[in-house]
Each structure stands twice: as structure tokens, then as C-alpha cells.
ZASE-91088 format. One record per residue (C-alpha): residue in three letters; x, y, z; residue number from 1. Coordinates in Angstrom, 2 decimals, always signed. Layout:
N
ALA_X_Y_Z_NUM .
...
//
This chain:
171
MET_+91.89_-118.56_+145.11_1 .
LYS_+95.71_-118.33_+144.50_2 .
LYS_+95.15_-120.45_+141.29_3 .
VAL_+92.65_-117.97_+139.87_4 .
LEU_+94.89_-114.98_+140.57_5 .
LEU_+97.81_-116.76_+138.83_6 .
PHE_+95.51_-117.40_+135.78_7 .
VAL_+94.53_-113.76_+135.89_8 .
PHE_+98.00_-112.56_+135.92_9 .
THR_+99.10_-114.87_+133.06_10 .
LEU_+96.08_-113.69_+131.07_11 .
LEU_+96.80_-110.05_+131.50_12 .
SER_+100.44_-110.36_+130.71_13 .
PHE_+99.58_-111.89_+127.21_14 .
CYS_+97.16_-109.11_+126.50_15 .
ALA_+99.29_-106.32_+127.73_16 .
HIS_+101.12_-104.23_+125.07_17 .
ALA_+103.78_-102.69_+127.00_18 .
GLN_+106.36_-103.16_+124.25_19 .
THR_+105.60_-103.33_+120.50_20 .
GLU_+107.88_-105.30_+118.22_21 .
LEU_+108.84_-103.67_+114.94_22 .
ALA_+107.91_-105.46_+111.75_23 .
GLY_+110.70_-106.97_+109.76_24 .
PRO_+114.16_-108.70_+110.61_25 .
ASP_+116.33_-105.69_+109.91_26 .
THR_+114.63_-103.05_+111.94_27 .
THR_+115.90_-101.83_+115.33_28 .
ALA_+114.10_-100.49_+118.29_29 .
VAL_+114.26_-96.54_+118.05_30 .
ALA_+112.32_-94.24_+120.08_31 .
PRO_+109.83_-92.06_+118.16_32 .
GLU_+111.49_-88.37_+117.79_33 .
GLU_+108.14_-86.86_+118.37_34 .
ASN_+108.12_-87.93_+122.06_35 .
VAL_+111.75_-86.70_+122.79_36 .
VAL_+112.49_-83.23_+123.76_37 .
ILE_+116.15_-82.00_+124.14_38 .
PHE_+116.99_-79.21_+126.21_39 .
LYS_+120.70_-77.86_+125.51_40 .
ASP_+122.44_-75.16_+127.37_41 .
GLY_+123.80_-72.42_+125.09_42 .
ARG_+127.16_-72.73_+127.04_43 .
LEU_+127.87_-76.09_+125.55_44 .
ASP_+128.51_-74.40_+122.05_45 .
LEU_+131.15_-72.26_+123.74_46 .
LEU_+132.94_-75.17_+124.98_47 .
ASP_+133.61_-76.29_+121.28_48 .
LYS_+134.87_-72.96_+120.42_49 .
ARG_+137.07_-72.44_+123.51_50 .
PRO_+140.38_-73.59_+121.99_51 .
ALA_+139.95_-70.90_+119.10_52 .
LEU_+138.88_-68.20_+121.70_53 .
MET_+141.82_-68.93_+123.83_54 .
ALA_+144.18_-68.88_+120.92_55 .
LYS_+142.86_-65.55_+119.95_56 .
VAL_+142.95_-64.07_+123.54_57 .
GLU_+146.79_-65.06_+123.83_58 .
ALA_+147.39_-63.48_+120.36_59 .
GLU_+145.85_-60.09_+121.43_60 .
GLY_+147.62_-60.33_+124.74_61 .
LYS_+151.12_-60.74_+123.04_62 .
GLU_+150.13_-57.33_+121.05_63 .
ARG_+149.65_-55.47_+124.11_64 .
GLU_+152.40_-56.57_+126.21_65 .
ILE_+154.36_-53.86_+128.02_66 .
PRO_+158.18_-54.85_+128.55_67 .
LEU_+159.00_-55.32_+132.22_68 .
TYR_+161.84_-53.02_+132.25_69 .
LYS_+162.19_-49.78_+130.32_70 .
PRO_+164.97_-47.51_+131.21_71 .
ILE_+163.96_-43.90_+131.56_72 .
VAL_+165.70_-41.42_+129.36_73 .
SER_+165.67_-37.68_+129.10_74 .
HIS_+164.46_-35.87_+126.00_75 .
ASP_+167.97_-35.46_+124.58_76 .
GLY_+168.70_-38.98_+125.01_77 .
LYS_+171.94_-38.23_+127.24_78 .
LYS_+170.70_-38.54_+130.66_79 .
THR_+169.20_-41.98_+132.13_80 .
VAL_+167.46_-42.41_+135.45_81 .
THR_+168.32_-45.29_+137.72_82 .
GLY_+167.69_-46.45_+141.23_83 .
SER_+164.94_-48.27_+143.10_84 .
ILE_+161.81_-47.77_+145.20_85 .
TYR_+161.35_-49.72_+148.34_86 .
THR_+159.80_-49.90_+151.92_87 .
GLN_+161.70_-50.12_+155.13_88 .
LYS_+161.16_-49.44_+158.69_89 .
GLY_+161.24_-45.63_+159.29_90 .
PHE_+159.45_-42.59_+160.87_91 .
ARG_+156.67_-40.44_+160.17_92 .
VAL_+155.11_-37.36_+161.73_93 .
VAL_+151.70_-37.51_+162.89_94 .
ILE_+149.92_-34.10_+162.67_95 .
PHE_+146.43_-34.97_+163.32_96 .
ASN_+144.88_-37.67_+165.85_97 .
GLY_+141.08_-37.51_+166.66_98 .
ALA_+137.85_-39.09_+166.00_99 .
ASP_+136.29_-36.20_+163.65_100 .
ARG_+136.71_-37.08_+160.05_101 .
ALA_+135.90_-33.73_+158.88_102 .
LYS_+138.65_-32.22_+161.00_103 .
ALA_+141.04_-34.75_+159.75_104 .
LEU_+140.59_-34.13_+156.12_105 .
GLU_+140.92_-30.49_+156.73_106 .
ALA_+144.15_-30.97_+158.59_107 .
LYS_+145.29_-33.15_+155.66_108 .
ASN_+144.32_-30.54_+152.99_109 .
ASN_+145.88_-27.79_+155.06_110 .
PHE_+149.12_-29.56_+155.18_111 .
SER_+149.24_-30.29_+151.47_112 .
ARG_+148.73_-26.58_+150.81_113 .
ALA_+151.66_-25.81_+153.16_114 .
PHE_+153.93_-28.43_+152.06_115 .
PRO_+153.19_-29.62_+148.35_116 .
GLY_+156.30_-31.96_+148.07_117 .
VAL_+155.56_-33.92_+151.38_118 .
PRO_+153.33_-36.93_+151.18_119 .
SER_+150.54_-37.49_+153.57_120 .
TYR_+148.58_-40.56_+154.54_121 .
MET_+145.24_-40.96_+156.38_122 .
SER_+144.43_-43.88_+158.40_123 .
TYR_+141.71_-44.93_+160.77_124 .
ASN_+141.84_-47.07_+163.64_125 .
VAL_+138.45_-47.27_+165.66_126 .
PRO_+137.82_-44.55_+166.99_127 .
SER_+140.44_-42.35_+165.81_128 .
TYR_+141.68_-40.82_+162.47_129 .
LYS_+145.46_-40.22_+162.09_130 .
ILE_+147.11_-38.03_+159.63_131 .
LYS_+150.91_-39.07_+159.13_132 .
VAL_+153.11_-37.12_+157.01_133 .
GLY_+156.69_-37.59_+155.33_134 .
ASN_+158.91_-40.75_+154.78_135 .
PHE_+161.93_-40.49_+156.92_136 .
GLU_+164.87_-43.01_+157.34_137 .
ASP_+165.83_-41.80_+160.66_138 .
ARG_+164.37_-40.14_+163.60_139 .
GLY_+166.75_-37.15_+163.33_140 .
ASP_+165.39_-36.02_+159.91_141 .
ALA_+161.59_-36.81_+161.33_142 .
GLY_+162.65_-34.49_+164.16_143 .
LYS_+163.79_-31.36_+162.17_144 .
PHE_+160.75_-31.76_+160.01_145 .
MET_+158.37_-31.87_+162.96_146 .
LYS_+160.10_-28.59_+164.29_147 .
ARG_+159.09_-26.97_+160.84_148 .
VAL_+155.43_-28.43_+161.19_149 .
SER_+154.90_-27.85_+164.75_150 .
ALA_+154.07_-23.80_+164.18_151 .
ALA_+151.10_-25.04_+162.20_152 .
PHE_+150.26_-28.12_+163.97_153 .
PRO_+151.43_-27.76_+167.54_154 .
ALA_+150.12_-31.44_+168.73_155 .
CYS_+152.48_-33.23_+166.19_156 .
PHE_+154.62_-36.17_+167.38_157 .
ILE_+157.06_-38.83_+165.69_158 .
VAL_+155.99_-42.38_+165.30_159 .
PRO_+157.55_-45.38_+163.78_160 .
ASP_+156.08_-46.67_+160.61_161 .
ILE_+156.85_-48.53_+157.26_162 .
VAL_+157.92_-45.76_+154.86_163 .
THR_+158.56_-45.51_+151.12_164 .
ILE_+162.08_-44.89_+150.19_165 .
LYS_+162.90_-43.46_+146.83_166 .
ASN_+166.46_-43.77_+145.69_167 .
ILE_+166.59_-42.40_+142.16_168 .
ASN_+169.63_-41.26_+140.63_169 .
VAL_+169.73_-39.02_+137.29_170 .
ASN_+173.06_-39.63_+135.41_171 .
//
């Protein structure tokens, strides 16, 4: 039985046409093109163009560059503004502390109308909103300002905070 199976497999291997030989000594085995489908991602073309695109973007960026330091000069060209803006530990006055957002916004707007030059800040820590005003370096200045504000906002108090200090000089 084994001999018969071996004979059948040998016969089938000669008859099978799994690979065909090309005619002629100088021909090479090439897959026919009609059976090959190539799918190419369009982004591959962009990779070829990338160096040119990057050079163009860098050239445009250099045209739009803003100098890092430009001194501020008055209209007549004689006065210059110097100084710095920085943050440090300081104090602010809390004029509102509560859970109602609408009341917090109302207090912020009322303060802005009454004291237009003084900055106000709104923060939310669950469950309360706080409206903090001013940027004071020392507690004494914050206390003086709190006395002015206490007529309109009687529940105000002073808290330590990180404040913005503007040290601007006009010469």
C-alpha cells in the first residue's frame, strides 16, 4: 500500500504545474503585472516633499519673528519705560466667599465698577467661589485698602496669596 501511495505522489508531482518555466535562456522570472495591485498611502508623497516644506516654513517663520526685547518709547521719543513684572508672596482682600456663582459674579462686577483700576480674581474650590482683589506686597497696604472696601463689602478679609508686582518706571 505504501508503494502505491509513493507512486501516486511521484506521478502527481510530475503532472502538477505549480511553477512554469519561461522559454529562452535570457528571460527572468517576473510576476505578471495584471495580478499585482499596489495600494499606496498618499502621505508617503508628503515624506518626499518634507525637506522642501520644512525649509519653506522656516523661511516664513524668520520673516514673522518678533524681537524678544523692544524698549517702549513715548511718542516724542524722549521718555523710555523700564522695569519688570514679577510674582511674589503677598496679600489680597477677599470680598466674597460663597457657593452661589451668580452672586460671586455680581460682587466681582460691582467691585470693578466701584474700583476700576484694581484687579479682581475669581477662583472656585469646591463648594465655594472666592473673589479676591488687589496685589499688595505687605499686609499694611492690604489693611488700608480693606478699610476702603469694607463699606461696600462688609464681610471682607485679608488672605496671603501669590501676587503680581509691576515695577514700571518712566524716565
